[in-house]
C-alpha positions as CSV (number, residue, x, y, z in Angstrom):
1,M,-59.5,-26.2,-9.2
2,R,-59.9,-22.4,-9.0
3,I,-58.1,-21.2,-5.9
4,V,-58.3,-17.8,-4.2
5,T,-56.2,-17.2,-1.2
6,F,-56.8,-14.5,1.4
7,L,-54.3,-12.8,3.7
8,S,-55.1,-9.8,6.0
9,D,-54.5,-8.1,9.3
10,F,-58.2,-8.4,10.2
11,G,-57.6,-11.0,12.9
12,S,-59.0,-14.5,13.3
13,R,-62.0,-13.3,15.3
14,S,-63.1,-10.6,12.8
15,P,-66.1,-11.0,10.4
16,Y,-64.1,-9.2,7.7
17,A,-62.3,-12.3,6.2
18,A,-65.7,-14.1,5.9
19,A,-67.2,-11.0,4.2
20,M,-64.4,-11.0,1.6
21,K,-65.1,-14.7,0.9
22,G,-68.8,-14.0,0.6
23,A,-68.1,-11.2,-1.9
24,A,-65.9,-13.5,-3.9
25,A,-68.3,-16.4,-3.8
26,A,-70.7,-14.5,-6.1
27,A,-68.4,-15.2,-9.0
28,G,-68.9,-18.9,-8.9
29,A,-67.5,-22.1,-7.5
30,L,-64.1,-21.4,-6.0
31,T,-61.7,-23.0,-3.5
32,F,-60.7,-20.5,-0.7
33,V,-57.5,-20.9,1.2
34,D,-56.6,-18.7,4.2
35,I,-53.0,-17.4,4.5
36,P,-52.9,-15.9,8.1
37,H,-55.4,-13.2,8.9
38,D,-53.3,-12.4,12.0
39,V,-50.7,-10.3,10.2
40,P,-49.6,-7.7,12.8
41,R,-51.9,-4.7,12.3
42,H,-50.9,-2.3,9.5
43,D,-47.6,-4.2,9.0
44,V,-47.2,-4.3,5.2
45,R,-43.7,-5.8,5.4
46,A,-44.9,-8.7,7.5
47,G,-47.8,-9.4,5.2
48,A,-45.5,-9.2,2.2
49,Y,-43.2,-11.8,3.8
50,L,-46.1,-14.2,4.5
51,L,-47.3,-13.9,1.0
52,W,-43.8,-14.4,-0.3
53,S,-43.4,-17.5,1.7
54,A,-46.7,-19.1,0.8
55,A,-47.3,-18.2,-2.8
56,P,-44.7,-20.6,-4.5
57,A,-46.6,-23.6,-3.0
58,F,-49.7,-22.9,-5.1
59,P,-50.4,-24.0,-8.7
60,R,-50.6,-21.8,-11.8
61,G,-53.8,-19.9,-12.0
62,T,-54.1,-19.3,-8.3
63,V,-55.2,-15.8,-7.3
64,H,-53.9,-14.2,-4.0
65,C,-55.9,-11.5,-2.4
66,A,-53.7,-9.7,0.2
67,V,-55.2,-6.9,2.3
68,V,-53.0,-5.1,4.7
69,D,-54.2,-1.7,3.8
70,P,-53.6,1.2,6.2
71,G,-54.2,3.6,3.3
72,V,-57.7,2.3,2.5
73,G,-60.0,5.1,1.2
74,T,-57.2,7.4,0.2
75,T,-55.8,8.0,-3.3
76,R,-53.5,4.9,-3.0
77,G,-54.0,2.6,-6.0
78,A,-55.5,-0.9,-6.3
79,L,-53.4,-3.4,-8.2
80,V,-53.3,-6.7,-10.0
81,V,-49.9,-8.2,-10.4
82,T,-49.1,-11.2,-12.6
83,A,-46.1,-13.5,-12.2
84,G,-45.3,-17.1,-12.8
85,G,-48.9,-17.9,-13.9
86,Q,-50.4,-16.6,-10.7
87,F,-52.3,-13.4,-9.9
88,L,-51.9,-11.1,-6.9
89,V,-54.5,-8.5,-6.0
90,G,-54.3,-5.9,-3.3
91,P,-53.4,-2.3,-2.4
92,D,-50.6,-0.4,-4.1
93,N,-48.4,-0.3,-1.0
94,G,-45.7,-2.9,-1.9
95,I,-47.3,-5.9,-0.3
96,L,-47.6,-7.9,-3.5
97,L,-44.2,-7.2,-5.1
98,P,-41.8,-9.5,-3.1
99,A,-44.0,-12.6,-3.8
100,A,-44.5,-11.6,-7.4
101,R,-40.7,-11.3,-8.0
102,R,-40.2,-14.7,-6.4
103,L,-42.8,-16.3,-8.7
104,G,-41.4,-15.0,-12.0
105,R,-41.6,-12.1,-14.5
106,V,-43.7,-9.3,-12.9
107,R,-46.3,-7.3,-14.7
108,V,-48.3,-4.7,-12.8
109,Y,-51.8,-3.4,-13.6
110,R,-54.1,-0.8,-11.9
111,L,-57.6,-1.9,-11.2
112,A,-60.5,0.1,-12.6
113,S,-62.5,2.0,-10.0
114,P,-65.2,1.3,-9.1
115,P,-65.1,-2.4,-10.1
116,A,-67.8,-3.5,-12.5
117,G,-71.0,-4.7,-10.8
118,R,-70.3,-3.0,-7.5
119,A,-73.0,-0.4,-6.7
120,R,-71.4,0.9,-3.6
121,I,-67.8,1.0,-2.4
122,S,-67.1,1.4,1.3
123,N,-64.5,4.0,2.3
124,T,-63.0,1.6,4.8
125,F,-63.5,-2.0,3.4
126,H,-61.9,-2.3,-0.1
127,G,-61.1,-5.9,0.8
128,R,-64.7,-6.8,0.4
129,D,-65.8,-4.3,-2.2
130,V,-62.8,-4.1,-4.5
131,F,-60.1,-6.7,-4.0
132,A,-62.2,-9.9,-3.3
133,P,-64.5,-9.4,-6.3
134,A,-61.6,-8.7,-8.6
135,A,-59.7,-11.7,-7.4
136,A,-62.8,-13.9,-7.9
137,R,-63.3,-12.7,-11.4
138,L,-59.7,-13.5,-12.3
139,A,-60.1,-16.9,-10.8
140,V,-63.1,-17.8,-12.9
141,G,-61.3,-16.8,-16.1
142,A,-61.7,-13.0,-16.6
143,G,-58.8,-11.5,-18.5
144,V,-56.7,-9.0,-16.7
145,A,-57.4,-6.5,-19.4
146,S,-61.1,-6.5,-18.6
147,L,-60.3,-5.4,-15.0
148,A,-57.2,-3.3,-15.1
149,R,-54.7,-1.4,-17.2
150,P,-50.9,-1.7,-17.2
151,V,-48.9,0.8,-15.1
152,R,-45.2,1.5,-14.8
153,R,-45.3,3.5,-11.5
154,F,-46.3,1.7,-8.3
155,V,-45.1,1.4,-4.7
156,D,-42.3,-1.2,-4.5
157,L,-41.1,-3.1,-1.5
158,A,-37.9,-5.2,-1.2
159,F,-36.5,-7.1,1.8
160,P,-33.1,-5.9,2.7
161,A,-30.6,-8.5,1.5
162,G,-28.4,-10.1,4.2
163,R,-24.7,-10.0,3.5
164,R,-21.3,-11.2,4.7
165,R,-18.9,-9.0,6.6
166,G,-15.7,-10.8,7.2
167,R,-16.5,-13.8,9.4
168,S,-20.0,-12.4,10.2
169,L,-23.3,-12.6,8.4
170,V,-25.6,-9.6,8.9
171,G,-29.3,-9.1,8.1
172,M,-32.7,-8.3,9.4
173,I,-35.2,-10.5,11.2
174,I,-38.1,-10.5,8.8
175,W,-40.5,-12.7,10.8
176,V,-40.8,-14.5,14.1
177,D,-42.8,-17.7,13.7
178,A,-45.1,-19.3,16.3
179,F,-42.2,-21.3,17.7
180,G,-40.1,-18.3,18.3
181,N,-37.8,-19.1,15.4
182,L,-36.1,-16.0,13.8
183,I,-36.4,-15.9,10.0
184,T,-33.7,-13.6,8.7
185,T,-33.0,-12.0,5.3
186,I,-29.6,-13.7,5.1
187,P,-29.5,-16.0,2.1
188,G,-28.9,-19.6,3.0
189,A,-26.0,-19.8,0.5
190,L,-24.0,-17.5,2.8
191,L,-24.0,-20.3,5.4
192,S,-22.9,-23.0,3.0
193,G,-19.2,-22.7,3.9
194,A,-19.9,-23.1,7.7
195,R,-18.9,-26.4,9.3
196,A,-21.7,-28.5,10.5
197,G,-21.8,-28.3,14.2
198,G,-19.5,-25.2,14.1
199,P,-20.0,-22.6,16.8
200,V,-21.9,-19.4,16.0
201,T,-22.6,-16.4,18.2
202,V,-26.0,-14.8,17.4
203,E,-26.5,-11.2,18.3
204,A,-30.0,-9.8,18.1
205,G,-32.5,-7.8,20.2
206,G,-29.7,-6.6,22.5
207,G,-28.7,-10.1,23.5
208,A,-26.3,-12.8,22.5
209,L,-26.7,-16.5,22.1
210,D,-24.2,-19.3,21.5
211,A,-25.5,-21.6,18.8
212,G,-24.3,-24.4,16.4
213,V,-24.7,-24.8,12.7
214,A,-27.2,-27.6,12.0
215,R,-29.5,-29.0,9.4
216,T,-32.5,-29.5,11.6
217,F,-33.7,-29.0,15.2
218,A,-33.0,-32.4,16.7
219,E,-29.3,-32.2,15.8
220,V,-28.8,-30.1,18.9
221,A,-29.9,-31.0,22.5
222,P,-33.2,-29.6,23.8
223,G,-32.7,-26.0,25.0
224,R,-29.7,-25.5,22.7
225,A,-29.7,-22.9,19.9
226,L,-29.0,-23.6,16.3
227,V,-28.5,-21.7,13.0
228,Y,-29.8,-23.4,9.9
229,V,-31.2,-22.9,6.4
230,G,-35.0,-22.9,6.6
231,S,-37.5,-24.2,4.1
232,D,-37.6,-20.9,2.2
233,G,-33.8,-20.8,1.7
234,L,-33.2,-18.2,4.3
235,V,-31.0,-18.5,7.4
236,E,-33.0,-19.0,10.6
237,V,-32.2,-19.1,14.3
238,A,-34.0,-21.4,16.7
239,V,-33.8,-23.0,20.1
240,N,-34.7,-26.7,20.0
241,R,-38.0,-27.0,21.9
242,G,-37.6,-23.4,23.0
243,S,-37.9,-19.8,21.6
244,A,-34.9,-17.9,20.1
245,A,-37.0,-14.8,20.2
246,D,-37.5,-15.1,24.0
247,A,-33.9,-16.0,24.6
248,L,-32.6,-12.9,22.8
249,G,-35.5,-10.5,23.3
250,A,-35.6,-10.2,19.5
251,A,-38.5,-9.1,17.3
252,A,-39.3,-8.8,13.6
253,G,-37.7,-5.7,12.1
254,G,-34.6,-5.9,14.2
255,A,-31.0,-6.5,13.1
256,V,-29.3,-9.8,13.4
257,R,-25.6,-10.7,13.3
258,L,-24.1,-14.2,13.2
259,H,-20.4,-14.5,14.1
260,L,-19.0,-17.7,12.6
261,R,-16.2,-18.8,14.8
């Protein structure tokens, strides 16, 4: 099974995601998987988080094509990154690096320009004309050396690590999911000493919320808030059958503080 995933900020009603798949399909029989195409427009950090979250679920040999590219058509580079037996293809703006570090040892390459076989490269759609064809060629077995050369200098991006301050845990909200749950940059290990059911005050978005430490949503009553370790090993804040984001007025990119009482 030769898998190519696609992630972008093009939107689910745009033809652009389909155009990337069409360009990739010319390389041969492939399995296409969509990671969301509804990344907030131009939000490289959000795209990096979604790729970081999804990539470990895929088998070795998977190629991820991630296109959140506000610098398209400029001198920004085009990269292939290898890690953990997977490949990541996209613009040199940091979007690929958090996922690559999570997968394993990182090696970074710069794509040749223009790609072999492309007669015309649009100034505004490198997803179709550069990244998707390169991803497809890697998926069908082309060696990285045939497409790109190693580089030492590239744009990096790292999520700010959450930390402990006395009886508080502080970090950043890196994503708000469709349920209004707040995914933070606080490592789950920092919550390990907290008593199950113990009270926590969550401060974010200019508001405060009383919550309890829990393993899963149904351990608190509907409408009550909880703090727990999510499936990616990060501390998350939720309201059972509600929205923590709405309750706090919180959004991605904001600070979060958990007071363990």
